[in-house]
LUMBARO-569410 format. One record per atom (N, C-alpha, C): residue in one letter; x, y, z. Coordinates in steps of 0.2 Angstrom, whole numbers, plus 2048, in hexadecimal, padded with zeros to 3 digits. Layout:
<sites>
AXYZ
...
</sites>
This chain:
<sites>
MEDA8A145E
MEDB8A6459
MEDD8AD45C
SEE28B0458
SEE48B745B
SEDE8BC45B
REDE8BF461
RED98C4462
REDB8CB45D
IEE08CC45C
IEE28D2458
IEE28CF451
GEE48C944F
GEE48C8449
GEDD8C6445
RED88C5449
RED18C4446
RECD8CA445
KED08D0448
KECC8D6447
KECD8D9440
PEC88DB43C
PEC88DC436
PECB8E4436
IECF8E6430
IED18ED42F
IECD8F142B
PECA8F642D
PEC68FA42A
PECA8FD424
IEC78FE41E
IECB902419
IEC8909418
PECB90E41A
PEC8915419
PEC7917412
KEC391C411
KEC291F40A
KEC9922407
GECA921401
GED09233FE
GED691F3FF
VED5919402
VEDB914403
VED990E400
SEDF90B3FC
SEDE9053F8
SEE39003FA
VEE08FA3FC
VEE58F43FE
VEE58EF3F9
NEEB8ED3F6
NEEC8E83F1
NEF08E33F4
VEEE8DC3F2
VEF18D73F5
VEF38D33EE
DEF98D13ED
DEFD8CE3E8
DF018C83EA
GEFE8C23EB
GF018BD3EE
GF038BF3F5
SF098BF3F7
SF0C8C13FE
SF0D8C83FF
KF0D8CC3FA
KF0E8D33FA
KF078D73FB
IF088DC400
IF028E0401
IF048E7400
GF018EB3FD
GF018F23FB
GEFB8F63FE
VEFD8FB401
VEF8900404
VEFA907402
KEF490A3FE
KEF59113FB
KEF09153FE
GEF291B3FF
GEEE920402
GEF0927400
PEEC92C404
PEEE933402
PEF5935404
KEF8932409
KEFE93440B
KF04930408
GF0392B404
GF08927401
GF06920401
SF0B91B400
SF0A9143FF
SF0F910402
LF0D90A405
LF11906409
LF118FF406
QF168FB407
QF168F3405
QF188EF40B
LF158E940B
LF178E5410
LF178DD40C
EF1C8D940E
EF1D8D340B
EF1B8CE411
LF168C9410
LF148C5416
LF198BE414
TF1B8BB41B
TF1E8B541B
TF1A8B041F
GF1B8AA41E
GF178A6422
GF118A3420
NF0C8A0424
NF0689D421
NF008A1422
VF018A9421
VEFC8AD422
VEF98B041C
SEF38B241A
SEF18B5414
SEEC8BA416
VEEC8BF411
VEE88C5412
VEE28C540D
HEDC8C640F
HED68C740B
HED38CE40B
VED28D1405
VECF8D8405
VEC88D8404
DEC38D9408
DEBB8D8407
DEB98E0404
REB98E13FE
REB78E73FC
REB08E93FE
AEAC8E53FE
AEA48E63FF
AEA48E9407
AEA78E540C
AEA78E8412
AEAC8EE414
GEB18EF40F
GEB68F3410
GEBB8F1416
TEBD8EB416
TEC18E941C
TEC68E4419
VECC8E341C
VED18DF41B
VED28DA421
LED28D441E
LED28CE423
LED98CA423
VEDC8C8428
VEE28C5429
VEE18BE42B
KEE28B8427
KEE08B1429
KEE78AE42A
REE78A942E
REED8A442F
REEB89D42C
GEF089A429
GEEE894427
GEEF88E42C
SEF388F431
SEF3889436
SEF488C43D
DEF4888442
DEF4889449
DEFC88944C
EF00889447
EF0788844A
EF0988E44D
RF0E88E452
RF10894456
RF1289A451
EF1689944D
EF1889E448
EF138A2444
DF0E89E442
DF088A143E
DF038A4443
RF028A2449
REFE8A644E
RF028AC44F
AF088AD450
AF0B8B3452
AF0B8B844C
KF0B8B5446
KF0C8B9440
KF048BC43F
HF008B8441
HEF88BB440
HEF88C1442
GEF88C2449
GEF78C944C
GEFC8CE44A
LF038CC449
LF088D0446
LF068D4440
YF048D043A
YF028D2434
YEFC8D7434
REF78D5439
REF28D8439
REF38DF43C
AEF78E0441
AEFA8E6443
AEFE8EA43E
LF028E743A
LF068EB436
LF028EE430
IEFD8EA42D
IEF98EC429
IEF58F242A
NEF28F2431
NEEF8F7434
NEF28FD435
NEF98FD437
NEFE902437
NEFE906430
MEFF90142B
MF00904424
MEF9908422
VEF4905423
VEED90A422
VEED910425
IEEF91042C
IEEF916430
IEF491B42D
GEFA91842C
GF0091C42A
GEFE920423
VEFB91C41E
VEFA920418
VEF3925418
TEEF92441D
TEEA92841E
TEEC92F424
QEEE92D42A
QEF093242E
QEF793442F
GEFB92F42E
GF0292F430
GF0492E438
FF0B92E439
FF0D92D43F
FF12932442
EF12934448
EF1693944B
EF19937451
KF1F939452
KF23938458
KF2693F45A
RF26941460
RF29946462
RF2F945467
VF35948466
VF3B94746A
VF3D94D46D
EF3E94E473
EF41955477
EF48953477
LF4B959476
LF53959478
LF5395F47D
VF5595C483
VF55961489
VF5C96248B
GF5E96848C
GF6496A48E
GF6597248C
KF69975491
KF6A97D490
KF6E97E489
DF7397A489
DF7797C482
DF7697647D
YF7197247E
YF7096E478
YF6A971473
NF6B97046D
NF66972468
NF6796E462
AF6296F45E
AF6196C457
AF60971452
KF6397044C
KF61974446
KF6096F440
LF5B97143C
LF5996D436
LF5D970430
QF6096C42C
QF6496E425
QF62969421
GF5D96A41D
GF5B966417
GF5895F41A
HF5C95A419
HF5A95341C
HF5F951421
RF62956424
RF6795542A
RF65959430
LF65955435
LF6495943B
LF6B95A43F
LF6D961440
LF73962443
LF7296244B
LF7595F44F
LF7495E456
LF7A96145A
NF7996545E
NF7E967464
NF7C96446A
IF7F95E46B
IF7D95A472
IF83959476
GF8795E477
GF8C95D47C
GF9395A47A
YF94957474
YF9A954473
YF9F959470
NF9D95D46B
NFA1962468
NF9D968466
SF9D96E468
SF9A974466
SF9B976460
EFA197545D
EFA3978457
EFA1973451
NFA196D452
NF9F96844D
NF9996444F
PF9496644D
PF8D962450
PF8D95C44D
EF89957451
EF8795144F
EF82951449
VF8394D444
VF7F94E43E
VF7B94743E
FF7494843E
FF6F94243D
FF6C943436
EF6D93D432
EF6A93D42C
EF6393B42C
VF5E93F42A
VF5793D42A
VF55938424
PF53932426
PF5292D420
PF4C92F41C
QF4C92D416
QF4692F411
QF4092B414
GF3A92F413
GF3392D415
GF3193041C
VF3693441F
VF35936425
VF3693E425
TF32942428
TF34949428
TF3594B42F
VF3994F430
VF3C952437
VF3B959437
TF3795B43C
TF3696343D
TF39964445
LF3996A445
LF3B96D44C
LF3597144F
AF3296F454
AF2D973457
AF2F97845C
PF2B97E45C
PF2D983461
PF2B981468
TF2F98246E
TF2D981474
TF2D987478
QF2A98747E
QF2B98D483
QF3198D486
SF35988487
SF3B98848B
SF41989486
KF4698C488
KF4C98D485
KF50986485
EF4F98348A
EF5397C48B
EF51976488
IF4A977485
IF48971481
IF4797347A
TF4996E476
TF4896E46F
TF4496846C
EF3E96946A
EF39964468
EF3A962461
IF3C95C45F
IF3D959459
IF37955457
VF33957451
VF2D95344F
VF2F94E449
IF2E94844A
IF30943444
IF29940442
QF2894143B
QF2193F438
QF2393B432
GF1E936431
GF1E93242B
GF1892D42B
IF18929425
IF13924425
IF1491D426
DF1B91C428
DF1D91542A
DF1E915431
KF1A912435
KF1B91343D
KF2291043F
QF2490B43C
QF2A90843E
QF3090C43D
LF30910437
LF36915436
LF3691B43A
VF3091D43C
VF2F923440
VF32921447
GF3091C449
GF3291A44F
GF39918450
QF3C91544A
QF4391444B
QF4791A44A
VF45920446
VF49926446
VF4992944D
AF43929450
AF4392C457
AF4792845D
AF4792145C
AF4B91E460
AF5392045E
SF55920458
SF5C921457
SF5E929459
LF5992D459
LF5B93445B
LF5B934462
RF58930466
RF5892F46D
RF5E92C470
HF6092846C
HF6692446D
HF6C92746D
LF6C92D469
LF72931468
LF7593546F
RF70937473
RF7293A479
RF6C93847E
LF6C932482
LF67930486
LF6693548C
AF6093648E
AF5F93B494
AF6493949A
DF6893E49C
DF6C93D4A2
DF6993C4A8
PF699374AD
PF659364B3
PF6793B4B8
YF6D93F4B7
YF6E9434BD
YF6B94A4BB
HF6C94C4B5
HF6A9534B3
HF649544AF
GF6294E4AC
GF5C94E4A7
GF5D9504A0
KF6495249F
KF65954498
KF6694F493
GF6495048D
GF6494B488
GF5D94A484
FF5D945480
FF5794347C
FF5293F480
RF4B940480
RF4693D482
RF4093E47E
YF3C93847E
YF3693947B
YF3193E47F
KF2D94147B
KF2894747E
KF24942483
GF24945489
GF2094248F
GF2393D493
EF2993B490
EF2E935494
EF3093949B
KF2F9354A0
KF329374A6
KF399344A7
VF3D9394A9
VF449374AA
VF459374B2
RF479314B5
RF479314BC
RF4E9344BE
KF4E9394C1
KF5593C4C3
KF579394CA
LF5E9374C9
LF629344CF
LF6593A4D3
PF669394D9
PF6A93E4DD
PF7193E4DC
GF759434DC
GF7B9434DB
GF809414E1
KF869414E0
KF8A93F4E6
KF899444EB
QF899424F2
QF889474F7
QF8E9474FC
MF8F94D4FF
MF9594D502
MF9394A50A
AF9894750D
AF97944513
AF97949519
TF9294951D
TF9294E522
TF9394B529
GF9594F52E
GF9794C534
GF9E94D535
AFA194B53B
AFA794B53D
AFAA94453B
AFB1945538
AFB493F536
AFB793B53C
AFB793553C
AFB9931542
AFC0930542
SFC4931548
SFCB931548
SFCD92B54C
</sites>
């Protein structure tokens, strides 16, 4: 039995979990999320204990895999509607910057200074710019209730301009270490004749 799948998910106050066949809905103070189950996995809500249990119908490989997966997804939904999720991405570079314009992020990331790169922020995610102490670093904060969507937006932003291994310029997750490579070096010494 899956060690993750058999753990009960506690339901905090103010959160309601509804199971309608293979559809699960979680509603909380920050919003609501939906999930559709596939395979031979079922979800039971124990209102007396205030928990959600995920059970599988067979020991087939696919059902064993989905047992832990769906438990983790439902747990993320409960956390998302109560606390929310946040990712921070840093834009490092002297001439690199970001500006927020409605649901669009205008990025000067070295390709064209007159026409900035436009990144459309999807619905369900809020993006803000956090102040930093360094003029070379712009911090972008991505928040939302859907963990997968928040992570996807952060990954898409990072993919626009990966951190350069020679100078360290570009997007990186906050706290991510970029290993700098040494540049080309001039040969020293006398040339052989």
